[in-house]
N, C-alpha and C positions, 0 to 999 in steps of 0.2 A: 604735641598732641598725640594721643595713642592712635596707632594705625587702625583703620576700620576692620582689618582682618583679625585683630587681637581682641579677645574678650576675657574678662576675669571670671565670668560665670557661664555655665552652659545655657544655650538658647532656650527660652521658655516658649512652648507651643501649646495653644488652647484648642482642643478638639470639641466641636459643637455638633451634636447629632442627637435626635430624640430616640434613636434606636440604640439600645445598650450594646448589641452585637457589633454594630458598625463602629462604635467608639472603641471597643476592645480590640477590634481588628486593626484599626489605625494605630492604636497604642503599640500593638505587637509589631507592626511594620517599622515603627520609628524607635522602638526600645533599644536597638543596638547602636543607634547613632549618638547616644550620650546626651539627648535632649532632656530638659525638665518638662514633663508632660502633665497637663491638666485637662479635665473633661467637664462638659456642661451638657445637660439633657434638654435644655430649652434656651430660646433667645434671651429671655429675661435673666436666667441664671448666668448666661455668658456675659451680658452687659454688666452684671454685678461683679463678676470676676475681673473683667477688663478695667472697671473703674477702681477696684481695690488694688490690683497688681497687674498693670498692663503687660501682656505677653509680647514676644518678639514676632509671632506669626500666629494666624488663626486658620484652622481647617474648618470650613463652615458648610453645613447641609442647608439646602433651600427649603424643602417641604417639611415644615415643622408646625405643630399645633400652636395656636396663639400667635406669637411673633415669628414670621418666617425669616429666611436667611437674607432676603433683600432688605427688610427693615433693620435687621441687626447690622448689616454692612453699612447702610445709610447712617445709622446713629454713630457707629465707630468712625466712619470717614467724616461725619459732620462735626466731630468733636476735635478742636484744635490740639488737644493733648494726646489723642489716639489716632489722628488721621494718617500718620505714617506707618501704622502697623499693616503689613501686607496680609491679604486675605486670599486663600485658595478655596474656591467653591468646589466641594466634592458632592456630586449629585448624579442622580439617574437621568435628569433632564439633559438632553443633548440637542437642543434646537436653537435657531438663530435668535428667537425672541428671548429665550432664557439668558443667552449670553449678553444680548444688548441690555437687558434689565440689570444684569450683574455689573456690566461695565458702567452703566449709569449710576449705580450705587457705589462704584469706586473699587470693585474687586480687581485684583491683579492677575489671577490665573484661574483656570478651570480644570478639573479632573472628573472624568466620567466613571461611574461605578459599573462593573467591579474595577477596583483600583489596582494598578500594577505596582508592586512594592518598589521596584527599582525606579520607576518613573516618579513615584511619590517622593522618594528620598532625594532624587536629583532636583526636582522642582523646589522642594523645601530648601535644600542647600542654596540653590541659585537665588531664591527670594530673600533668604536670610543674609546672603552676601550683599545683595542689592540694598537691603534695608540698612546694613552696617555702613555701606558707602553713603546712603542717603542721610543717616544720622551724622556721619562724619561731615558731609557737605553742609548740613544745617548749622552744626556747631562752627564749622569753618567760616560759613557766610556771616554769622554773627560777629566772629572775631574780625573778619574782613571788613565789615561795615564799620566797626569801631576803629579799626586801623585806618580806614580811609578818612573818617572824621578827624581822628587825631593828627594824621599827617597833613590834612588840609589846613587845620588850625595852625600848625607849626609853619606851614608854607606861607600863609597870609601874614603871620607875625614877622617873618623874615624879609619878605619882599612883596611888592605889589605888581611886579612885572609879569606879564603873561608868559614870557619865555621860561622864566624860572618856575612858574606854577606848572607849566606843561612838562618840564624836565622832571620835577618831583613825582608827578602823577605817572609819568612813563616808567619810573622805577617800580611802580606798583603793578605794572602790566602783567608780569609773570604770575602774580597771585590771582588777579582778576580773571586771567585767561583760563584758569582751572575750572571756572564755573561754566556750565552749559548755557546759562541764560545770556541774553544780550544785555551787556552792561555798557552804558554810555554816560560820560561825564561832559557837561557843557558849562561854559561860563554864562554870566547873566545876559550877554549879547547873543547867545545861541551858538557860539563857536564851539566846535567839538574838540575837547581836550583829551579824551580817551575813548577808544572804540575796541571793545573786547573781541576775543576770538569767537565767542558765541554770537556777537553782533555781525561779524563777517559771515558766519554760516547762515544766520537767520535772514539777513537782508541782502546779501550778495555783493556788498562793497568791501573792498580791502581797507585795512586801517590807513595805509598811506594815501588812499584816495579821498578820505574824508577828514583827516586831522586838519584843524584850522579852518575848515569850511563851516559856513553857517547852516544850521539844520533847516532853516526856511528855504534856502537854495537847494539843499539836498532833496527835500520833499518834491520839488518840481522836476528833478532829474531822474525820472524813472518812466517805465512804459505802462503803468497802470491807468485806471480811469482818470480822465482829466478833471472831473468834478471832485475827485478825492483830495486834490492838493489843497483847495481852499478850505474844505471842511477840517482837514488835519491841522492847518495853521490856526484856524479859529479855535479849535478844541485845545490846541497846545497853549495858546495864549490864556484861555480860560483856566487851565490847570496851573499855569505859572502864577496867575493872580491868586488862586486859592492857596498855593504854597506859601505865599507871603503872610497869610493869615493863620494857616493850620500847620508848621515844621514838619507835613507829609500828605500824599494822595495815593489811593489804590483803586483800581478798577480794570475793566476789560475794554479793549479797543480793537478795531479792524485796521491792520496795516497791510502794505503791499511791498513785496520784495522788488529788487531791481528789475527782474524780468516780468513784473506785473502779477505774479502769483499772490493770491490773497492769503493772509495769515491772521488768525485771531490770537491776541496776546493778553495775558494777565500782567498788568503793568503796575509798577511801584515807583513813585517819584519821591525824592527826598531833597529838601533845600538845605544847603550847608552855608553856615555863616562864619565870619572871622571872629577874632577874639573880642571885638567891640560890638558884635551883633549885626554887622553889615552882610547882606546876602552876597555870596561870591560865586557859587556854582550849584548846579542841579545834577544829582545822580539819579539815573533811571535804570530800572531792571525790568526786562520784558521776558516772559516765559511763553513759549509756544503752546497754546491749548487748542489748536485747530481740530485735532482728532477727537479730543474729548467733547468739544462743542458739537461736532458732527454726530457723535454717538448719542448725545442728549437729544438732538433734533430728530434722529431716527427713532428713538424711543417715544418721543412725543408724537410723532407721526403714527406710530403703531397704536398708541393710546387713542388718538383721534379716530383712527379707523375702527377700533374696537367699540368706541362709544357710538359711532354712526351705525355699525353693524347691529349693536344691541338695540338701538332705537328702531331700525327698520325691522329687525326680527320680531320684537315685541309688538310693534304695530300690526305686522302681518299675522302673527299668531293670535293676537286679541281679536282681530277681525274674523279669523277662521273659527275661533272658539265661540264668539257671540252668536253666529248663525245657528249652530245646533242647540245652544243653550236657550236661545229665544224660542225655537221650535218646541223644545221640551217644556218650557214654561207655559207656552200657549196651550199645548195639548193637555198638560196637567190641569190647567185652569178649566179647560173644556170638560175634562172628566169630572172635576169637582162640581161643576155647575150642571152639566147635563145628566149625570148619573147620581144626583144627590140622594134620591130615594132608594137607589139600588145598592149603594155602597154600605159596607159594614163600618162600624166605628173605627176598627183597626185599619181598614182600607183607606178611610178618609185621613187618618193620622199619617199613614205612609205617604199619601200624596202631598199632604201639607209639609212633611219633612223634606220631600223632593223640592217643593217650591222654596222652602227656607234655604236649602243648600244651593239652589240655583242663584238666589239673590246674593248669597255670600260669595259664590264664585264670580258673579258679575261685579261685585264690589271690589274683590281682589284684583280683577283684571283692570278695573278703572284706576285703582291705586298704583298698579305697576306702570300703566301708561302715564299717569300723572307724574310719577317720580322720573320716568325716562324723559319726559318732556321738560321737567324742571332742570335736570342735569345736562340736557343738550341745548338749553337756552331757548326752547320753543314756547315756554309759558311767558306771556306778557301780562304786566300789571298796569291797568289803566286807572290812574289816580284821579279822583274827583271828590266833590263834596257829597258825602254819603250820610244818610240818617241812620245812626246806630240804633236808635229806638225802633225804627221800622225793621231793620235787619234782625234784631233780637226777637221782636214780636212775630215776624214771619217764621223764624226758626222754631219758636215756641209752638206756634200753631201747627207746623209741619209734623213735629214729633210728640205732641201732647198725647195723641191717641196711642202711640207705641208705648209711652211711659205708663199710661193708664191701664193698658192691657197687661202689663207686667206687675201692676200694683204699686207703682212708684209715683209719688206726688211731685208735680212739676210746677215751679213758681218763677216769676220774674220780678225784678226790682229796678225800675227806671225812674230816677229823680226828675222832677220838672226842670225845664230849661236846659236839658242836656244838649250841648252843641254838636253839630255834625263832625264827622271824622274826615280826614284827607286820606281816602282809601279806595280800594276797588270793591264795588258793591258785590259782585259775584264771588270774589275770593273771600270777602268777609263772611258771607253766608256759608261758604264751603268750610271755613274754619270753625264756625259755630256749630254746624251740623256734625262735623267730626268729633268735636269735644263733647257735644251733648249725647251723641250716639254711644260714645265710650262710657260716659257717666251712667247711661241707662243700662248698659251691659254689666257694669261692675257694681251696680246698686241693687241689693236684694229687695224682694217684695216687702212693702211696708216702709221703705226708705223714702228719702226726699232729695230733690235736685233743685238748685236755685241758680238762675242766671241774673247777674247784676252788671250794671254799667254806671260809671261815675267819672268825674274829672280826677286825675291823679293829684293827690294833695301836694306832693313834693314838687310837681311841675305841671301847672294847669295847661301847658301846651300839649299834654297827652291825655287821652282817655284810657281808662283801664276797664277791661271786661273780665268777669269771673264766671266760671262754671264750677259750682261746689256740689259735692254729693256726700252721702253718708255710707259709702261703700267701704272697701277694704283699705283704702288709703295708699299713699305712696311713701315708701321708705326714703329717708334722706340720702342713703347711700346710692340709690339708683335714680334720684330725681333728675339728674342731668342726662343719664344714659337713655332714658325712655324716649328722648327725642331723636335718637340715632336710628338709622335705617335697620329694619329687620330685628330690632331689639325686643325681646320678650322678658317680662319681669320674672316669671317663674313658670314651671310646668303647669301649675294649677291655673294661673292666669291665662296661660297660652291655650289650654284646652277649653277654657270658657270663652275666650275671645274668638278663636277659630279664624285668625287672620294672619297677615304677613308682617304686622308690626310696622306699617308704613304710614298710618294715619297721622301720628304725632310728628313724624319727620316732615310730612307734607305741610302740616300746620306751621312748624318752625320756619320752613323755607318761605311760605307765603307771608307770614308775619314779618320776617326780616326784610323781604322785598318791598313791603309797604312802610318800612321805616320804624317798625316796632320791635318789641322783645317779648318772649314767652317763657314761662317757668311753671313749675309745679311745687306744691307744698302740702304737707300733711296737716289736716285740721286738728286742733287740740281736742275737740269733742268727738273725733272720729271721722273717717272719710278723707277726701282730698279736695284741693282747689287748684284748678288750672286757670292761670291768669295770663293775659297778654295786653300789650299797650298798642295804641295807634296815635299818630299825630292828629292834633285838632285843627279843623278848618275854622279859623277864628273870624267871625263877623265883627264889624266895628262896634255893634251894640251889646256884645257879650258882657254879662254881669258876672264878674269874678267873685261876687259875694255870696253866690249860691252855696248853701251849706253842703259839705261833703260827708258821706256816710262810710267811706272806705279809705283806709290808709294802707299804703304799700308796706309790707313787713320790712323791718330794719335790715335784716340779712336774708334776702330771698334764697331759697334752697338751691335753685337751679337756673340762674340767669344765663340766657343764651345770647 
């Protein structure tokens, strides 16, 4: 096998930065080292190049429009074919949170801007050397595993004696000891036949102390928590039982070293059989991932703190904003009422504009708080038998005046015998109000809006509710994205809506938590239809023969 220091081709390095000057500067610094250099101006372009021709190393900026460096690193490290590509983050960010997020995404090194050329070249060389050894190790491990299987089969064919098996496996010790992982070979009675150098380092027992001993006994001979022994033995027996069915097992486990130190390992188990298929031994490989798990927990703690801070901050700010807004609204109303005869037409229009904008601000504050509470788990859904007909009628009566003032005709279609839904009455009304208010905003004067409810034809266990309008319609390309947070369809729509783009996101979350789905589609005759389903509360006397007037589209445009 070729040495890891020898390469037939120059190392390929991909430079990813949205600033052209930064890419050119890094190219200049590395140009004298004989590397094959490629550049990408965005995360999307970088992933395309990585998929097409994987580089040997990536120099990656963090702050980029669209897909940032953390996302790029996560996708590269999450792909089995590219996970071993080392990544050096080159960024102006130099704080603990940025490094923790980078480590969580899997990056190997950090360089702060401005970059020192000598330091850059040295770190690149070191990581390329480590990658070469890692690639060499992976190839060698594959050959090693095949070699172990082959030798084991030969061993069982020649003899059934434990002493002979141990002798042959001992001959492989020099090869297995090259690996840093803890490699252990046991027979089907749990006796240790091989204990690698990596196992000695990881667990603290020497090979001569454990060979021939039963692993069940070994688990009890350490200074860790006493309740750990039983749990380890139970889990070990469970895995051994699974090995008899599936020829492998992979997962994570908590182990303890001889001195009681806790270690988290990524563990791989393989069952080996003889020539006639009889199980003869178990090969386990354990890799220490304690530091990586600790970094992941630290990042998760930071995220939790950020969510809590955001929740507390928005709650405090919304309270502080509501007080002056309420005062402005009250005094504006007093001016409109008390000075009605003294105000000019233009003055009245100005005051009405003030009131309109105050209502919009209050609505945006409410949406922000609702989203914060949804994401922090503070929103509860109390499911009960709810009359959909009453909810639709109540919403209709609430907003009919608003629609009439704009010159939009509002209608409702509720078939007789409509069963109740298994839903939250308050949340159902909230969903309907958001959808109907949006329809009124996007429907021009002279248009029409219809609210319909019926049993879902394909599955009578669900009700379907539609809010249809004759407005501008929803393009199929954005039908799914409109339910995302802060998404605006276009500048024209955004300016007419004057909101944060949170209403449909709130609807999606509330519908999902009540066991339903929500989607949008363009109507063939113009306009759009927003539909959502809710589970039916089925009384025993429900007549399924009630004729249905609405059929779910064969291919809904944006099923969430």
